[in-house]
C-alpha positions, 0 to 999 in steps of 0.5 A: 335373897330378898324379893321386892316388887316395884310398881311403876316404871316412871323415872322414880320407880325405875330409879328405886328398882335400879338402886335396890338391884345394885345392892343385890336385891331381886327386883320385879318392876311392874311396867304399864307401857309395852314399849318401856317393858321391851326396853328394860327387858331387851336392853336394860334401859328406860329410854322413855322415862330415864334416858341414858341410864344403864339399868341393872340386869337384876331388874325383871320387868313384868306386866302382871300385878300378881307377879309383882306383888305375890310372895314378895318381902316388900312392895314399893308403889311409885305411880301417879297419885290419880291412879294410885287407888285403881292400881292398889285395887289390882294389887290388893288380892296379892298383898298380905296384911303384913307385907311391908308397903313403901309408897313413893307417890307424892300427891293428894287425891282430888275427890277424897282429899286423901293422902296415899296412906289414907287411900291404903286404909280405905281400900284395905281396912285389914291391912296393918298400918304398922307395915306401911311406910312412905319415902320422900325428900329431895331426890331427882331420879337421875341423880340417884342413878348417877350415885350423886349424894342424896338424903331422904326421909322414910316415915313409918309408925313402926320404928322397927320397920323404919330401921329395917328399911333405913338399912335396906335403902341406905348406901354410901351415896343414898342416906336415909333418915327415919321418922314416925310422922307419916302424914307430915312426910306425905303432905310435905312431898305433895304440897311442895309440888304446888309451890314449885309451879309458883316458883316456875311462874315467878322465874318465867316472869323474870322476877329474880332471886328475891322473889324466888326466896320469898316464895319458897319461904312463905310456901314452906310456912303455908305447907306447915300450917296445913300440915299441923292442922291435919295432925303433922309435926311442925318440925317435919317441915323443916327437914328433908321431906319439907324444906329440903324437897321444897328447895330442890323442886323450886330451883332444880332444872330437873323439876317437872313442876317448876317447868310447868310454871315456866311454861305457864309464864310463857303463855302456854295453855295448861292442857298443852303443857300436860299433853307435851309432858311424858311424865306427870307433874303432880303439882297440877292435880295437887293444887286442886286438892290442896286448895280444897283441903285448905278451904275445908280446914279453914287454913289460909294458903295464899300461894297455893290459892293463886296457883290453883286459880292460875291453873283451874280458873285461867287467872293471869299470872302477873295479877296473881303475883300482885294479889299475893304481894298486896294482901293485908300486911302480917307479922312473922312468924304467923301462928 
């Protein structure tokens, strides 16, 4: 029987652990919060992050990095991007260079401007890049647990590993596509959260369907511009990890990042928005990383820039919308 460790018991980490456990896989789930640990161990629920879902009894909650990572056939890391590096450092002593590592984190580090695969390389230089994969795409955790049809993308430079993981994760309701474009999938998953905050602002201000459609479309264009400049394949951003995840996060009622935008439009200060949320909205921190990365690469990202200025510079959302709409007129598509 396969032995898998899942690191992170937020909604998505718990959902993936449950998903694999239902396939008969033995799953150790690393849980940071003591109360969540007891919820899963004693009642097979995660009331804090995934309420109302009865979890598989094959999930064993643990609070030791050694226990979740040592002698595992596969390790999944599903923690917020701002704690990814520190978590990886705790896991590294128990990970072999060839242990398959699947990352479900969607973000870009603020200081280093690295994606999670780049963080792995910097922290574990001996780790084999062909053992790394990332999982992304339009996938609300609750809907996966409820077995609603879902399709995602799994990226790995190793075609053999990609096919193996594709088979492992796929079910009749969870369809997995593969690609070798790791950086493209990572950037699509991270940057869509920033655009989703903008979509929430637009919806919260009552600007309607026209504005939302324009924002999603032009948001996709600027994500692709930055992605290609960093070595990604343009076609990736028209797939599940690109436009698919972008549409879901910009329109879905379960989207935390869209909710942040809605609250900004209502006039709630960003610090109060953060403190009121149980789960992390990655787009808040990623907007800073994306803004800095775009400046570094010389890539124009007007929507991302305005989201950054709203969150970190206190810019009035209505002024931000006006500034985007009154920019110099352009052709489409842009190079």
